[in-house]
PDB file of N, CA, C and O in Angstrom:
ATOM      1  N   MET A   1       0.810  -1.105   0.136  1.00  0.00           N
ATOM      2  CA  MET A   1       0.292  -0.039   0.121  1.00  0.00           C
ATOM      3  C   MET A   1       1.175   1.029  -0.156  1.00  0.00           C
ATOM      4  O   MET A   1       2.392   0.865  -0.250  1.00  0.00           O
ATOM      5  N   VAL A   2       0.521   2.284  -0.310  1.00  0.00           N
ATOM      6  CA  VAL A   2       1.014   3.443  -0.669  1.00  0.00           C
ATOM      7  C   VAL A   2       0.759   4.340   0.332  1.00  0.00           C
ATOM      8  O   VAL A   2      -0.401   4.348   0.744  1.00  0.00           O
ATOM      9  N   VAL A   3       1.773   5.327   0.982  1.00  0.00           N
ATOM     10  CA  VAL A   3       1.215   6.426   2.201  1.00  0.00           C
ATOM     11  C   VAL A   3       2.353   7.387   1.803  1.00  0.00           C
ATOM     12  O   VAL A   3       3.237   7.236   0.959  1.00  0.00           O
ATOM     13  N   GLU A   4       2.182   8.078   2.362  1.00  0.00           N
ATOM     14  CA  GLU A   4       2.900   9.710   2.242  1.00  0.00           C
ATOM     15  C   GLU A   4       3.769   9.967   3.191  1.00  0.00           C
ATOM     16  O   GLU A   4       3.337   9.605   4.285  1.00  0.00           O
ATOM     17  N   VAL A   5       5.033  10.540   3.241  1.00  0.00           N
ATOM     18  CA  VAL A   5       5.412  11.424   5.021  1.00  0.00           C
ATOM     19  C   VAL A   5       5.668  12.295   4.190  1.00  0.00           C
ATOM     20  O   VAL A   5       6.069  12.255   3.027  1.00  0.00           O
ATOM     21  N   ALA A   6       5.346  13.265   5.027  1.00  0.00           N
ATOM     22  CA  ALA A   6       6.300  14.915   5.142  1.00  0.00           C
ATOM     23  C   ALA A   6       6.454  15.305   6.000  1.00  0.00           C
ATOM     24  O   ALA A   6       6.136  14.831   7.090  1.00  0.00           O
ATOM     25  N   TYR A   7       7.202  16.683   5.697  1.00  0.00           N
ATOM     26  CA  TYR A   7       7.977  17.307   6.925  1.00  0.00           C
ATOM     27  C   TYR A   7       8.314  18.753   5.997  1.00  0.00           C
ATOM     28  O   TYR A   7       8.343  18.796   4.767  1.00  0.00           O
ATOM     29  N   ALA A   8       8.520  19.737   6.797  1.00  0.00           N
ATOM     30  CA  ALA A   8       8.285  20.935   6.302  1.00  0.00           C
ATOM     31  C   ALA A   8       8.976  22.105   7.054  1.00  0.00           C
ATOM     32  O   ALA A   8       8.556  22.245   8.202  1.00  0.00           O
ATOM     33  N   LEU A   9       9.849  22.893   6.703  1.00  0.00           N
ATOM     34  CA  LEU A   9      10.489  24.001   7.396  1.00  0.00           C
ATOM     35  C   LEU A   9      10.194  25.094   6.705  1.00  0.00           C
ATOM     36  O   LEU A   9       9.529  24.969   5.677  1.00  0.00           O
ATOM     37  N   PRO A  10      10.674  26.500   7.178  1.00  0.00           N
ATOM     38  CA  PRO A  10       9.777  27.483   6.654  1.00  0.00           C
ATOM     39  C   PRO A  10      10.029  27.800   4.978  1.00  0.00           C
ATOM     40  O   PRO A  10       9.223  28.264   4.171  1.00  0.00           O
ATOM     41  N   HIS A  11      11.376  27.396   4.778  1.00  0.00           N
ATOM     42  CA  HIS A  11      12.171  27.312   3.575  1.00  0.00           C
ATOM     43  C   HIS A  11      12.210  26.372   2.126  1.00  0.00           C
ATOM     44  O   HIS A  11      12.511  26.434   0.934  1.00  0.00           O
ATOM     45  N   LYS A  12      11.526  25.223   3.455  1.00  0.00           N
ATOM     46  CA  LYS A  12      11.786  23.756   2.793  1.00  0.00           C
ATOM     47  C   LYS A  12      10.843  22.573   2.895  1.00  0.00           C
ATOM     48  O   LYS A  12      10.827  21.757   3.817  1.00  0.00           O
ATOM     49  N   GLN A  13      10.288  22.582   2.137  1.00  0.00           N
ATOM     50  CA  GLN A  13       9.402  20.653   2.221  1.00  0.00           C
ATOM     51  C   GLN A  13       9.712  20.214   1.499  1.00  0.00           C
ATOM     52  O   GLN A  13      10.250  20.650   0.481  1.00  0.00           O
ATOM     53  N   LYS A  14       9.307  18.564   2.002  1.00  0.00           N
ATOM     54  CA  LYS A  14       9.265  17.160   1.120  1.00  0.00           C
ATOM     55  C   LYS A  14       8.262  16.436   1.496  1.00  0.00           C
ATOM     56  O   LYS A  14       7.929  16.267   2.669  1.00  0.00           O
ATOM     57  N   ILE A  15       7.546  15.815   0.209  1.00  0.00           N
ATOM     58  CA  ILE A  15       6.764  15.022   0.997  1.00  0.00           C
ATOM     59  C   ILE A  15       6.893  13.704  -0.272  1.00  0.00           C
ATOM     60  O   ILE A  15       6.707  13.701  -1.488  1.00  0.00           O
ATOM     61  N   LEU A  16       7.332  12.579   0.794  1.00  0.00           N
ATOM     62  CA  LEU A  16       7.446  11.920  -0.012  1.00  0.00           C
ATOM     63  C   LEU A  16       6.514  10.423   0.079  1.00  0.00           C
ATOM     64  O   LEU A  16       5.912  10.060   1.089  1.00  0.00           O
ATOM     65  N   SER A  17       6.567   9.627  -1.314  1.00  0.00           N
ATOM     66  CA  SER A  17       5.716   9.067  -1.456  1.00  0.00           C
ATOM     67  C   SER A  17       6.354   7.558  -1.189  1.00  0.00           C
ATOM     68  O   SER A  17       7.506   7.336  -1.563  1.00  0.00           O
ATOM     69  N   LEU A  18       5.478   6.400  -0.451  1.00  0.00           N
ATOM     70  CA  LEU A  18       6.181   5.382  -0.266  1.00  0.00           C
ATOM     71  C   LEU A  18       5.458   4.036  -0.067  1.00  0.00           C
ATOM     72  O   LEU A  18       4.425   4.197   0.584  1.00  0.00           O
ATOM     73  N   SER A  19       5.695   2.685  -0.447  1.00  0.00           N
ATOM     74  CA  SER A  19       4.985   1.669  -0.721  1.00  0.00           C
ATOM     75  C   SER A  19       5.313   1.074   0.749  1.00  0.00           C
ATOM     76  O   SER A  19       6.511   1.171   1.015  1.00  0.00           O
ATOM     77  N   VAL A  20       4.407   0.391   1.920  1.00  0.00           N
ATOM     78  CA  VAL A  20       4.908   0.023   2.686  1.00  0.00           C
ATOM     79  C   VAL A  20       3.982  -1.349   2.875  1.00  0.00           C
ATOM     80  O   VAL A  20       2.964  -1.349   2.183  1.00  0.00           O
ATOM     81  N   SER A  21       4.173  -2.397   3.629  1.00  0.00           N
ATOM     82  CA  SER A  21       3.729  -3.824   3.620  1.00  0.00           C
ATOM     83  C   SER A  21       2.396  -3.296   4.508  1.00  0.00           C
ATOM     84  O   SER A  21       2.312  -2.551   5.485  1.00  0.00           O
ATOM     85  N   GLU A  22       1.572  -3.899   3.854  1.00  0.00           N
ATOM     86  CA  GLU A  22       0.163  -4.143   5.346  1.00  0.00           C
ATOM     87  C   GLU A  22       0.499  -4.397   6.699  1.00  0.00           C
ATOM     88  O   GLU A  22       1.404  -5.174   7.005  1.00  0.00           O
ATOM     89  N   GLY A  23      -0.322  -3.658   7.683  1.00  0.00           N
ATOM     90  CA  GLY A  23       0.116  -3.821   8.978  1.00  0.00           C
ATOM     91  C   GLY A  23       1.506  -2.498   9.285  1.00  0.00           C
ATOM     92  O   GLY A  23       1.958  -2.166  10.380  1.00  0.00           O
ATOM     93  N   ALA A  24       1.813  -2.096   8.228  1.00  0.00           N
ATOM     94  CA  ALA A  24       3.047  -1.223   8.755  1.00  0.00           C
ATOM     95  C   ALA A  24       2.592  -0.055   9.677  1.00  0.00           C
ATOM     96  O   ALA A  24       1.639   0.633   9.310  1.00  0.00           O
ATOM     97  N   THR A  25       3.203   0.200  10.822  1.00  0.00           N
ATOM     98  CA  THR A  25       2.741   1.457  11.655  1.00  0.00           C
ATOM     99  C   THR A  25       3.526   2.669  11.467  1.00  0.00           C
ATOM    100  O   THR A  25       4.614   2.385  10.967  1.00  0.00           O
ATOM    101  N   VAL A  26       3.369   4.001  11.697  1.00  0.00           N
ATOM    102  CA  VAL A  26       3.544   5.060  11.586  1.00  0.00           C
ATOM    103  C   VAL A  26       5.091   5.505  11.689  1.00  0.00           C
ATOM    104  O   VAL A  26       5.835   6.284  11.092  1.00  0.00           O
ATOM    105  N   ARG A  27       5.187   4.504  12.871  1.00  0.00           N
ATOM    106  CA  ARG A  27       7.114   4.597  12.774  1.00  0.00           C
ATOM    107  C   ARG A  27       8.037   4.006  11.932  1.00  0.00           C
ATOM    108  O   ARG A  27       9.164   4.354  11.581  1.00  0.00           O
ATOM    109  N   GLN A  28       7.404   3.122  11.695  1.00  0.00           N
ATOM    110  CA  GLN A  28       8.048   2.130  10.487  1.00  0.00           C
ATOM    111  C   GLN A  28       7.986   2.729   9.474  1.00  0.00           C
ATOM    112  O   GLN A  28       9.071   2.654   8.897  1.00  0.00           O
ATOM    113  N   ALA A  29       6.958   3.554   8.695  1.00  0.00           N
ATOM    114  CA  ALA A  29       6.958   4.014   7.898  1.00  0.00           C
ATOM    115  C   ALA A  29       7.727   5.364   7.655  1.00  0.00           C
ATOM    116  O   ALA A  29       8.089   5.830   6.575  1.00  0.00           O
ATOM    117  N   VAL A  30       7.891   5.886   8.930  1.00  0.00           N
ATOM    118  CA  VAL A  30       8.571   7.496   9.198  1.00  0.00           C
ATOM    119  C   VAL A  30      10.114   7.079   8.551  1.00  0.00           C
ATOM    120  O   VAL A  30      10.756   7.633   7.659  1.00  0.00           O
ATOM    121  N   ILE A  31      10.452   5.787   9.436  1.00  0.00           N
ATOM    122  CA  ILE A  31      12.106   5.262   9.450  1.00  0.00           C
ATOM    123  C   ILE A  31      12.407   4.550   8.060  1.00  0.00           C
ATOM    124  O   ILE A  31      13.561   4.358   7.676  1.00  0.00           O
ATOM    125  N   GLN A  32      11.152   4.127   7.249  1.00  0.00           N
ATOM    126  CA  GLN A  32      11.124   3.620   5.920  1.00  0.00           C
ATOM    127  C   GLN A  32      11.321   4.509   4.828  1.00  0.00           C
ATOM    128  O   GLN A  32      11.784   4.243   3.719  1.00  0.00           O
ATOM    129  N   SER A  33      10.822   5.846   5.375  1.00  0.00           N
ATOM    130  CA  SER A  33      10.832   6.793   3.969  1.00  0.00           C
ATOM    131  C   SER A  33      12.262   7.126   4.027  1.00  0.00           C
ATOM    132  O   SER A  33      12.623   7.573   2.937  1.00  0.00           O
ATOM    133  N   GLY A  34      13.037   7.086   4.734  1.00  0.00           N
ATOM    134  CA  GLY A  34      14.427   8.132   4.517  1.00  0.00           C
ATOM    135  C   GLY A  34      14.711   9.625   4.678  1.00  0.00           C
ATOM    136  O   GLY A  34      15.720  10.236   4.326  1.00  0.00           O
ATOM    137  N   ILE A  35      13.271  10.231   5.471  1.00  0.00           N
ATOM    138  CA  ILE A  35      13.230  11.620   5.142  1.00  0.00           C
ATOM    139  C   ILE A  35      14.516  12.320   5.746  1.00  0.00           C
ATOM    140  O   ILE A  35      15.020  13.372   5.353  1.00  0.00           O
ATOM    141  N   ASP A  36      14.983  11.417   6.902  1.00  0.00           N
ATOM    142  CA  ASP A  36      16.138  11.907   7.390  1.00  0.00           C
ATOM    143  C   ASP A  36      17.307  12.168   6.480  1.00  0.00           C
ATOM    144  O   ASP A  36      17.928  13.227   6.570  1.00  0.00           O
ATOM    145  N   THR A  37      17.603  11.318   5.681  1.00  0.00           N
ATOM    146  CA  THR A  37      18.479  11.603   4.223  1.00  0.00           C
ATOM    147  C   THR A  37      18.576  13.124   3.891  1.00  0.00           C
ATOM    148  O   THR A  37      19.696  13.607   3.722  1.00  0.00           O
ATOM    149  N   HIS A  38      17.404  13.945   3.785  1.00  0.00           N
ATOM    150  CA  HIS A  38      17.052  15.272   3.625  1.00  0.00           C
ATOM    151  C   HIS A  38      16.829  16.206   4.448  1.00  0.00           C
ATOM    152  O   HIS A  38      17.009  17.407   4.244  1.00  0.00           O
ATOM    153  N   PHE A  39      16.343  15.589   5.620  1.00  0.00           N
ATOM    154  CA  PHE A  39      16.409  16.642   7.046  1.00  0.00           C
ATOM    155  C   PHE A  39      17.271  16.037   7.817  1.00  0.00           C
ATOM    156  O   PHE A  39      16.632  15.344   8.609  1.00  0.00           O
ATOM    157  N   PRO A  40      18.666  15.920   8.034  1.00  0.00           N
ATOM    158  CA  PRO A  40      19.115  14.827   8.852  1.00  0.00           C
ATOM    159  C   PRO A  40      18.770  15.562  10.398  1.00  0.00           C
ATOM    160  O   PRO A  40      18.755  14.719  11.295  1.00  0.00           O
ATOM    161  N   GLU A  41      18.577  16.544  10.719  1.00  0.00           N
ATOM    162  CA  GLU A  41      17.929  17.125  12.325  1.00  0.00           C
ATOM    163  C   GLU A  41      16.703  16.239  12.651  1.00  0.00           C
ATOM    164  O   GLU A  41      16.114  16.245  13.732  1.00  0.00           O
ATOM    165  N   VAL A  42      16.404  15.499  11.609  1.00  0.00           N
ATOM    166  CA  VAL A  42      14.929  14.787  12.391  1.00  0.00           C
ATOM    167  C   VAL A  42      15.287  13.523  12.709  1.00  0.00           C
ATOM    168  O   VAL A  42      15.776  12.847  11.804  1.00  0.00           O
ATOM    169  N   ASP A  43      15.158  13.048  13.777  1.00  0.00           N
ATOM    170  CA  ASP A  43      14.912  11.432  14.896  1.00  0.00           C
ATOM    171  C   ASP A  43      14.116  10.831  14.191  1.00  0.00           C
ATOM    172  O   ASP A  43      12.959  11.235  14.306  1.00  0.00           O
ATOM    173  N   VAL A  44      14.313   9.832  13.343  1.00  0.00           N
ATOM    174  CA  VAL A  44      13.385   9.625  12.748  1.00  0.00           C
ATOM    175  C   VAL A  44      12.452   8.474  13.934  1.00  0.00           C
ATOM    176  O   VAL A  44      11.353   7.932  13.813  1.00  0.00           O
ATOM    177  N   GLN A  45      13.533   8.442  15.110  1.00  0.00           N
ATOM    178  CA  GLN A  45      13.130   7.215  15.958  1.00  0.00           C
ATOM    179  C   GLN A  45      12.278   7.640  16.797  1.00  0.00           C
ATOM    180  O   GLN A  45      11.491   6.817  17.263  1.00  0.00           O
ATOM    181  N   THR A  46      12.199   9.087  17.235  1.00  0.00           N
ATOM    182  CA  THR A  46      11.886   9.607  18.173  1.00  0.00           C
ATOM    183  C   THR A  46      10.420  10.963  17.566  1.00  0.00           C
ATOM    184  O   THR A  46       9.271  11.166  17.957  1.00  0.00           O
ATOM    185  N   CYS A  47      10.854  11.278  17.024  1.00  0.00           N
ATOM    186  CA  CYS A  47      10.072  12.300  16.550  1.00  0.00           C
ATOM    187  C   CYS A  47       8.592  12.501  16.514  1.00  0.00           C
ATOM    188  O   CYS A  47       8.033  11.502  16.064  1.00  0.00           O
ATOM    189  N   ALA A  48       7.644  13.619  16.893  1.00  0.00           N
ATOM    190  CA  ALA A  48       6.749  14.121  16.959  1.00  0.00           C
ATOM    191  C   ALA A  48       6.070  14.049  15.554  1.00  0.00           C
ATOM    192  O   ALA A  48       6.477  14.706  14.595  1.00  0.00           O
ATOM    193  N   VAL A  49       4.956  13.160  15.505  1.00  0.00           N
ATOM    194  CA  VAL A  49       4.035  12.804  14.194  1.00  0.00           C
ATOM    195  C   VAL A  49       2.606  12.773  14.170  1.00  0.00           C
ATOM    196  O   VAL A  49       2.034  12.582  15.244  1.00  0.00           O
ATOM    197  N   GLY A  50       1.870  12.941  13.038  1.00  0.00           N
ATOM    198  CA  GLY A  50       0.516  13.318  13.051  1.00  0.00           C
ATOM    199  C   GLY A  50       0.426  12.387  11.638  1.00  0.00           C
ATOM    200  O   GLY A  50       1.299  11.879  10.936  1.00  0.00           O
ATOM    201  N   VAL A  51      -1.149  12.412  11.556  1.00  0.00           N
ATOM    202  CA  VAL A  51      -1.648  11.548  10.313  1.00  0.00           C
ATOM    203  C   VAL A  51      -2.757  12.631   9.961  1.00  0.00           C
ATOM    204  O   VAL A  51      -3.532  13.034  10.829  1.00  0.00           O
ATOM    205  N   PHE A  52      -2.801  13.146   8.468  1.00  0.00           N
ATOM    206  CA  PHE A  52      -3.558  14.149   8.344  1.00  0.00           C
ATOM    207  C   PHE A  52      -3.766  15.228   9.719  1.00  0.00           C
ATOM    208  O   PHE A  52      -4.778  15.824  10.088  1.00  0.00           O
ATOM    209  N   GLY A  53      -2.756  15.214  10.138  1.00  0.00           N
ATOM    210  CA  GLY A  53      -3.119  16.735  10.720  1.00  0.00           C
ATOM    211  C   GLY A  53      -3.593  16.499  12.217  1.00  0.00           C
ATOM    212  O   GLY A  53      -3.789  17.476  12.940  1.00  0.00           O
ATOM    213  N   LYS A  54      -3.768  15.263  12.663  1.00  0.00           N
ATOM    214  CA  LYS A  54      -4.208  14.781  13.958  1.00  0.00           C
ATOM    215  C   LYS A  54      -2.843  13.965  14.466  1.00  0.00           C
ATOM    216  O   LYS A  54      -2.439  13.081  13.711  1.00  0.00           O
ATOM    217  N   ALA A  55      -2.132  14.205  15.667  1.00  0.00           N
ATOM    218  CA  ALA A  55      -1.438  13.894  16.438  1.00  0.00           C
ATOM    219  C   ALA A  55      -1.422  12.340  16.685  1.00  0.00           C
ATOM    220  O   ALA A  55      -2.556  11.969  16.989  1.00  0.00           O
ATOM    221  N   VAL A  56      -0.735  11.562  16.663  1.00  0.00           N
ATOM    222  CA  VAL A  56      -0.259  10.350  17.089  1.00  0.00           C
ATOM    223  C   VAL A  56       0.408   9.927  17.800  1.00  0.00           C
ATOM    224  O   VAL A  56       1.573   9.766  17.434  1.00  0.00           O
ATOM    225  N   THR A  57       0.037   9.550  19.104  1.00  0.00           N
ATOM    226  CA  THR A  57       0.647   9.413  20.770  1.00  0.00           C
ATOM    227  C   THR A  57       1.503   8.463  20.614  1.00  0.00           C
ATOM    228  O   THR A  57       2.618   8.546  21.129  1.00  0.00           O
ATOM    229  N   LYS A  58       1.103   7.340  19.836  1.00  0.00           N
ATOM    230  CA  LYS A  58       1.723   6.249  20.060  1.00  0.00           C
ATOM    231  C   LYS A  58       1.783   5.503  18.363  1.00  0.00           C
ATOM    232  O   LYS A  58       0.981   4.756  17.803  1.00  0.00           O
ATOM    233  N   PRO A  59       3.183   6.129  17.867  1.00  0.00           N
ATOM    234  CA  PRO A  59       3.629   5.678  16.323  1.00  0.00           C
ATOM    235  C   PRO A  59       3.780   4.156  15.988  1.00  0.00           C
ATOM    236  O   PRO A  59       3.678   3.399  15.023  1.00  0.00           O
ATOM    237  N   GLU A  60       4.107   4.129  17.435  1.00  0.00           N
ATOM    238  CA  GLU A  60       4.790   2.238  17.195  1.00  0.00           C
ATOM    239  C   GLU A  60       3.843   1.618  17.216  1.00  0.00           C
ATOM    240  O   GLU A  60       4.068   0.466  16.847  1.00  0.00           O
ATOM    241  N   GLU A  61       2.327   1.894  17.606  1.00  0.00           N
ATOM    242  CA  GLU A  61       1.445   0.890  17.534  1.00  0.00           C
ATOM    243  C   GLU A  61       0.563   0.996  16.404  1.00  0.00           C
ATOM    244  O   GLU A  61      -0.073   0.046  15.948  1.00  0.00           O
ATOM    245  N   ARG A  62       0.519   2.985  15.658  1.00  0.00           N
ATOM    246  CA  ARG A  62      -1.032   3.194  14.906  1.00  0.00           C
ATOM    247  C   ARG A  62      -0.785   2.338  13.419  1.00  0.00           C
ATOM    248  O   ARG A  62       0.009   2.826  12.615  1.00  0.00           O
ATOM    249  N   VAL A  63      -1.263   1.465  13.194  1.00  0.00           N
ATOM    250  CA  VAL A  63      -1.542   1.365  11.902  1.00  0.00           C
ATOM    251  C   VAL A  63      -1.428   1.709  11.258  1.00  0.00           C
ATOM    252  O   VAL A  63      -2.134   2.697  11.463  1.00  0.00           O
ATOM    253  N   LEU A  64      -0.866   1.910   9.898  1.00  0.00           N
ATOM    254  CA  LEU A  64      -1.714   2.721   8.447  1.00  0.00           C
ATOM    255  C   LEU A  64      -2.208   2.085   7.951  1.00  0.00           C
ATOM    256  O   LEU A  64      -2.034   0.872   8.075  1.00  0.00           O
ATOM    257  N   ASN A  65      -3.231   2.730   6.990  1.00  0.00           N
ATOM    258  CA  ASN A  65      -4.058   2.778   6.086  1.00  0.00           C
ATOM    259  C   ASN A  65      -3.347   3.117   4.729  1.00  0.00           C
ATOM    260  O   ASN A  65      -2.319   3.766   4.540  1.00  0.00           O
ATOM    261  N   SER A  66      -4.073   2.579   3.957  1.00  0.00           N
ATOM    262  CA  SER A  66      -3.693   2.873   2.566  1.00  0.00           C
ATOM    263  C   SER A  66      -3.394   4.430   2.057  1.00  0.00           C
ATOM    264  O   SER A  66      -2.504   4.394   2.907  1.00  0.00           O
ATOM    265  N   GLY A  67      -3.293   5.675   1.519  1.00  0.00           N
ATOM    266  CA  GLY A  67      -2.892   6.583   0.909  1.00  0.00           C
ATOM    267  C   GLY A  67      -3.320   7.403   2.639  1.00  0.00           C
ATOM    268  O   GLY A  67      -4.332   8.102   2.699  1.00  0.00           O
ATOM    269  N   GLU A  68      -2.828   7.289   3.345  1.00  0.00           N
ATOM    270  CA  GLU A  68      -2.573   8.305   4.600  1.00  0.00           C
ATOM    271  C   GLU A  68      -1.121   8.849   4.565  1.00  0.00           C
ATOM    272  O   GLU A  68      -0.019   8.402   4.245  1.00  0.00           O
ATOM    273  N   ARG A  69      -1.637  10.060   5.056  1.00  0.00           N
ATOM    274  CA  ARG A  69      -0.158  11.114   4.895  1.00  0.00           C
ATOM    275  C   ARG A  69       0.431  11.517   6.682  1.00  0.00           C
ATOM    276  O   ARG A  69      -0.196  12.072   7.584  1.00  0.00           O
ATOM    277  N   ILE A  70       1.433  11.134   6.674  1.00  0.00           N
ATOM    278  CA  ILE A  70       2.398  11.271   7.870  1.00  0.00           C
ATOM    279  C   ILE A  70       2.558  12.094   8.040  1.00  0.00           C
ATOM    280  O   ILE A  70       2.259  12.761   7.049  1.00  0.00           O
ATOM    281  N   GLU A  71       3.087  12.952   9.170  1.00  0.00           N
ATOM    282  CA  GLU A  71       3.070  14.494   8.829  1.00  0.00           C
ATOM    283  C   GLU A  71       4.597  14.501  10.249  1.00  0.00           C
ATOM    284  O   GLU A  71       4.328  14.018  11.349  1.00  0.00           O
ATOM    285  N   ILE A  72       5.625  14.911  10.066  1.00  0.00           N
ATOM    286  CA  ILE A  72       6.659  14.828  11.367  1.00  0.00           C
ATOM    287  C   ILE A  72       6.593  16.140  11.693  1.00  0.00           C
ATOM    288  O   ILE A  72       6.952  17.062  10.961  1.00  0.00           O
ATOM    289  N   TYR A  73       5.979  16.269  13.167  1.00  0.00           N
ATOM    290  CA  TYR A  73       6.286  18.008  13.860  1.00  0.00           C
ATOM    291  C   TYR A  73       7.300  18.305  14.346  1.00  0.00           C
ATOM    292  O   TYR A  73       8.035  17.589  15.026  1.00  0.00           O
ATOM    293  N   ARG A  74       7.493  19.793  13.937  1.00  0.00           N
ATOM    294  CA  ARG A  74       9.014  20.149  14.376  1.00  0.00           C
ATOM    295  C   ARG A  74       8.859  20.435  15.835  1.00  0.00           C
ATOM    296  O   ARG A  74       7.713  20.220  16.229  1.00  0.00           O
ATOM    297  N   PRO A  75       9.946  20.987  17.020  1.00  0.00           N
ATOM    298  CA  PRO A  75       9.635  21.142  18.393  1.00  0.00           C
ATOM    299  C   PRO A  75       8.656  22.291  17.947  1.00  0.00           C
ATOM    300  O   PRO A  75       8.352  22.501  16.773  1.00  0.00           O
ATOM    301  N   LEU A  76       8.092  23.177  19.282  1.00  0.00           N
ATOM    302  CA  LEU A  76       8.102  24.186  19.245  1.00  0.00           C
ATOM    303  C   LEU A  76       9.350  25.460  19.624  1.00  0.00           C
ATOM    304  O   LEU A  76      10.134  25.157  20.523  1.00  0.00           O
ATOM    305  N   ILE A  77       9.477  26.462  19.139  1.00  0.00           N
ATOM    306  CA  ILE A  77      10.101  27.266  19.838  1.00  0.00           C
ATOM    307  C   ILE A  77      10.020  27.631  20.927  1.00  0.00           C
ATOM    308  O   ILE A  77      11.021  27.708  21.639  1.00  0.00           O
ATOM    309  N   ALA A  78       8.336  28.079  21.515  1.00  0.00           N
ATOM    310  CA  ALA A  78       8.131  28.375  22.468  1.00  0.00           C
ATOM    311  C   ALA A  78       6.744  27.925  22.863  1.00  0.00           C
ATOM    312  O   ALA A  78       5.932  27.592  22.000  1.00  0.00           O
ATOM    313  N   ASP A  79       6.425  27.907  24.313  1.00  0.00           N
ATOM    314  CA  ASP A  79       5.024  27.571  24.496  1.00  0.00           C
ATOM    315  C   ASP A  79       4.160  28.547  24.321  1.00  0.00           C
ATOM    316  O   ASP A  79       4.196  29.739  24.625  1.00  0.00           O
ATOM    317  N   PRO A  80       2.958  27.534  23.507  1.00  0.00           N
ATOM    318  CA  PRO A  80       2.008  28.885  22.897  1.00  0.00           C
ATOM    319  C   PRO A  80       1.184  29.124  24.434  1.00  0.00           C
ATOM    320  O   PRO A  80       0.564  30.187  24.389  1.00  0.00           O
ATOM    321  N   LYS A  81       1.062  28.577  25.455  1.00  0.00           N
ATOM    322  CA  LYS A  81       0.217  29.093  26.463  1.00  0.00           C
ATOM    323  C   LYS A  81       1.202  30.467  26.978  1.00  0.00           C
ATOM    324  O   LYS A  81       0.836  31.625  27.180  1.00  0.00           O
ATOM    325  N   GLU A  82       2.472  29.905  27.091  1.00  0.00           N
ATOM    326  CA  GLU A  82       3.322  31.441  27.621  1.00  0.00           C
ATOM    327  C   GLU A  82       3.057  32.578  27.100  1.00  0.00           C
ATOM    328  O   GLU A  82       2.566  33.546  27.680  1.00  0.00           O
ATOM    329  N   ILE A  83       3.457  32.473  25.693  1.00  0.00           N
ATOM    330  CA  ILE A  83       2.977  33.495  24.690  1.00  0.00           C
ATOM    331  C   ILE A  83       2.263  34.534  24.577  1.00  0.00           C
ATOM    332  O   ILE A  83       2.464  35.742  24.453  1.00  0.00           O
ATOM    333  N   ARG A  84       0.765  33.360  24.686  1.00  0.00           N
ATOM    334  CA  ARG A  84      -0.503  33.909  25.118  1.00  0.00           C
ATOM    335  C   ARG A  84      -0.497  34.780  26.289  1.00  0.00           C
ATOM    336  O   ARG A  84      -0.675  35.965  26.005  1.00  0.00           O
ATOM    337  N   LYS A  85      -0.299  34.447  27.864  1.00  0.00           N
ATOM    338  CA  LYS A  85       0.114  34.742  28.634  1.00  0.00           C
ATOM    339  C   LYS A  85       1.010  36.312  28.565  1.00  0.00           C
ATOM    340  O   LYS A  85       0.411  37.349  28.847  1.00  0.00           O
ATOM    341  N   GLN A  86       2.101  36.325  28.266  1.00  0.00           N
ATOM    342  CA  GLN A  86       2.625  37.533  27.918  1.00  0.00           C
ATOM    343  C   GLN A  86       2.084  38.491  27.054  1.00  0.00           C
ATOM    344  O   GLN A  86       2.316  39.652  27.391  1.00  0.00           O
ATOM    345  N   ARG A  87       1.173  38.272  25.639  1.00  0.00           N
ATOM    346  CA  ARG A  87       0.607  39.109  25.318  1.00  0.00           C
ATOM    347  C   ARG A  87      -0.537  39.502  26.023  1.00  0.00           C
ATOM    348  O   ARG A  87      -1.103  40.532  25.655  1.00  0.00           O
ATOM    349  N   ALA A  88      -0.995  38.842  27.005  1.00  0.00           N
ATOM    350  CA  ALA A  88      -2.359  39.270  27.812  1.00  0.00           C
ATOM    351  C   ALA A  88      -1.959  40.357  28.770  1.00  0.00           C
ATOM    352  O   ALA A  88      -2.831  41.103  29.214  1.00  0.00           O
ATOM    353  N   VAL A  89      -0.551  40.513  29.159  1.00  0.00           N
ATOM    354  CA  VAL A  89       0.195  40.989  30.256  1.00  0.00           C
ATOM    355  C   VAL A  89       0.331  42.431  29.750  1.00  0.00           C
ATOM    356  O   VAL A  89       0.107  43.491  30.335  1.00  0.00           O
ATOM    357  N   LYS A  90       0.822  42.145  28.321  1.00  0.00           N
ATOM    358  CA  LYS A  90       1.194  43.331  27.534  1.00  0.00           C
ATOM    359  C   LYS A  90       0.291  44.575  27.081  1.00  0.00           C
ATOM    360  O   LYS A  90       0.324  45.805  27.113  1.00  0.00           O
ATOM    361  N   SER A  91      -0.567  43.494  26.624  1.00  0.00           N
ATOM    362  CA  SER A  91      -2.046  44.048  26.377  1.00  0.00           C
ATOM    363  C   SER A  91      -2.766  45.100  27.564  1.00  0.00           C
ATOM    364  O   SER A  91      -3.117  46.273  27.440  1.00  0.00           O
ATOM    365  N   LYS A  92      -2.816  44.406  28.466  1.00  0.00           N
ATOM    366  CA  LYS A  92      -3.284  44.976  30.008  1.00  0.00           C
ATOM    367  C   LYS A  92      -2.265  45.899  30.292  1.00  0.00           C
ATOM    368  O   LYS A  92      -2.798  46.772  30.977  1.00  0.00           O
ATOM    369  N   ALA A  93      -1.139  46.153  30.135  1.00  0.00           N
ATOM    370  CA  ALA A  93      -0.051  47.454  30.716  1.00  0.00           C
ATOM    371  C   ALA A  93      -0.590  48.351  29.751  1.00  0.00           C
ATOM    372  O   ALA A  93      -1.008  49.414  30.209  1.00  0.00           O
ATOM    373  N   ALA A  94      -0.705  48.122  28.175  1.00  0.00           N
ATOM    374  CA  ALA A  94      -0.884  49.221  27.429  1.00  0.00           C
ATOM    375  C   ALA A  94      -2.379  49.870  27.606  1.00  0.00           C
ATOM    376  O   ALA A  94      -2.616  50.981  27.132  1.00  0.00           O
ATOM    377  N   LYS A  95      -3.129  49.304  28.138  1.00  0.00           N
ATOM    378  CA  LYS A  95      -4.878  49.806  28.125  1.00  0.00           C
ATOM    379  C   LYS A  95      -4.380  50.384  29.515  1.00  0.00           C
ATOM    380  O   LYS A  95      -4.568  51.589  29.347  1.00  0.00           O
ATOM    381  N   GLU A  96      -3.948  50.259  30.565  1.00  0.00           N
ATOM    382  CA  GLU A  96      -3.646  50.769  31.855  1.00  0.00           C
ATOM    383  C   GLU A  96      -2.763  52.346  31.824  1.00  0.00           C
ATOM    384  O   GLU A  96      -2.947  53.267  32.620  1.00  0.00           O
ATOM    385  N   GLY A  97      -1.737  52.328  30.620  1.00  0.00           N
ATOM    386  CA  GLY A  97      -0.990  53.012  30.793  1.00  0.00           C
ATOM    387  C   GLY A  97      -0.983  53.929  29.559  1.00  0.00           C
ATOM    388  O   GLY A  97      -0.178  54.857  29.484  1.00  0.00           O
TER     389      GLY A  97
END
């Protein structure tokens, strides 16, 4: 069966199409894709992944279906909750000042 593995940086992205055997897991497909040859910073053994935009918490167990697209997620640069909190404090200060 055919699946896709995708990874994107702000300036470069790659979608690889590959054939995997029935019963292949998300992690197996990521490793088999060889995406780390295009993006050496990706640790295919531990990277966070999702299927069609939905996070997969256990990629070693999640079995793929034909036609699915696996997305490899980059680590967050900043915690979104912390950013919102800082923005709220700044907005409140601007209103008071």
